[in-house]
N, C-alpha and C positions, 0 to 999 in steps of 0.2 A: 599122191605127189606131196612130197616132203619140201616145207619151209624153213628155211634157214632163220636162225636168231643170230642176228649181226649187231656188233656195235656201231650204232650210227655216226656217220662223218660229222655230225652237227652236234653230237652229244656233249662236247664241252670245246671250249677254245684252246688252241695249241695243240702240240704233237707229242704231249706225254703220254704215257703208257696206265694203263688201268690194271688195277687187282681184282680179280673176281671175290668178294668178300661174304656172299651168301647165296644159297639156292633156297627159294621156298617150295620147290616142288621136286620130288625125287626122279631119278632116271627109270624112265617107263610109266610114269603117272600120266593120267588123262588131264590135260589143261584146255583151258577155254580161252579164247581170244581176249585179249585185255588184261589177262590174269596176270599179277606181279609174279614175276618167275624169278629174278635173279637181282642183286646188286653188285656194283662194282664202285671202286672206291680211285679218285684221281686227285692227287694232292690235297687229301683230307677231305674231299666231297663226296658224298653217296650219290650215286646215280641209281635209277630205277630201270630194269629192263622187264618188257612187259611182252607177253604172247603175241605174235603177229596172226596166230591161227588157232583154230582146234585142233586136237589130236593128241597122241601119244608123245612124251619129252624124251629125247635122246640128247643127254649132258655131254659136251665135247670139253668144254674147259671147267676145270675142277675149282673148288675153292682155293685159293692163293695163287692160280695160274695169272700170268702178266699176260694182258690183252693189250690190242691197238684198237684204233678205229678202223671199222671195215673186216674185222676178225670175226668169224662165224664160232659162237660159243655153245651152240645147242642147234636141234633141229626137232621140228614137229612133224609128225606122219611117218 
């Protein structure tokens, strides 16, 4: 069963959108729970996105994509 990688609703204050600035694992890579997967930027502040589970990574949102709270940016499994 796949696990979505979502932008948490409480990651930052306000309704601003974020930009995916970096992926530390490539599409299809095996990742482990709590591994640092990506960074997103909101108002010049970087936030880390960590793996919620173990398994192969599928990247949905590419670098420079604009995302909002609740968006699925990747999937594991």
